[in-house]
C-alpha positions as CSV (number, residue, x, y, z in Angstrom):
1,X,-5.6,3.8,-4.7
2,X,-4.1,7.3,-4.7
3,X,-3.0,7.5,-8.4
4,X,0.1,9.4,-9.1
5,X,1.7,10.1,-12.5
6,X,2.8,7.4,-14.9
7,X,5.8,9.5,-15.8
8,X,8.8,10.8,-13.8
9,X,8.1,13.5,-11.2
10,X,10.6,15.9,-9.7
11,X,11.0,18.0,-6.6
12,X,13.5,20.8,-6.7
13,X,15.2,19.0,-9.7
14,X,15.5,15.7,-8.0
15,X,13.6,12.7,-9.5
16,X,11.2,11.0,-7.2
17,X,12.3,7.4,-6.9
18,X,9.4,5.9,-4.9
19,X,6.4,6.6,-2.8
20,X,5.9,5.5,0.8
21,X,2.1,5.9,1.3
22,X,0.9,6.6,4.8
23,X,-2.7,7.3,5.7
24,X,-4.1,9.1,8.7
25,X,-3.6,7.3,12.0
26,X,-5.7,9.3,14.5
27,X,-8.6,7.3,15.8
28,X,-8.0,4.4,13.4
29,X,-7.4,0.8,14.4
30,X,-6.2,-0.1,10.9
31,X,-5.4,1.9,7.8
32,X,-4.3,0.7,4.4
33,X,-3.2,3.3,1.8
34,X,-2.1,2.3,-1.7
35,X,-0.4,4.6,-4.1
36,X,0.6,3.9,-7.7
37,X,3.5,5.7,-9.4
38,X,4.8,4.8,-12.8
39,X,4.9,1.0,-12.9
40,X,4.8,0.5,-9.1
41,X,1.9,-0.2,-6.7
42,X,3.0,0.6,-3.1
43,X,1.1,-0.2,0.0
44,X,1.4,1.4,3.5
45,X,-0.2,-0.2,6.5
46,X,-0.7,1.3,9.9
47,X,-2.2,-0.6,12.9
48,X,-3.0,0.3,16.5
49,X,-1.6,-2.7,18.4
50,X,-3.9,-1.9,21.3
51,X,-6.9,-2.5,18.9
52,X,-5.6,-5.4,16.8
53,X,-5.3,-8.5,19.0
54,X,-3.2,-10.5,16.5
55,X,-1.1,-8.4,14.2
56,X,0.7,-11.5,12.8
57,X,-2.7,-13.0,11.8
58,X,-3.6,-9.7,10.1
59,X,-0.4,-9.8,8.2
60,X,-0.9,-13.4,7.1
61,X,-4.5,-12.6,5.9
62,X,-3.2,-9.5,3.9
63,X,-0.4,-11.5,2.3
64,X,-2.8,-14.3,1.3
65,X,-5.3,-11.8,-0.1
66,X,-2.6,-10.1,-2.2
67,X,-1.4,-13.4,-3.5
68,X,-4.9,-14.3,-4.5
69,X,-5.3,-10.9,-6.2
70,X,-2.1,-11.2,-8.1
71,X,-3.0,-14.8,-9.2
72,X,-6.4,-13.6,-10.4
73,X,-5.1,-10.5,-12.2
74,X,-2.4,-12.6,-13.9
75,X,-4.9,-15.2,-15.0
76,X,-7.2,-12.6,-16.6
77,X,-4.5,-10.4,-18.1
């Protein structure tokens, strides 16, 4: 997680509304970058379709893992 501020940030007087995290892509088959800002937790995913045989399966696995994470976090909060 790349942690950002938990308060409003501004660039040239304009309030930043959201982050769109993107990690490095050169030489990587898969990259996941997460960034928190205020009360949000944003995820950016990059894949090399030449290296990942089944992107749909990867997506399903990620969705299931996040659902499990949210369920566990909610149960322990």
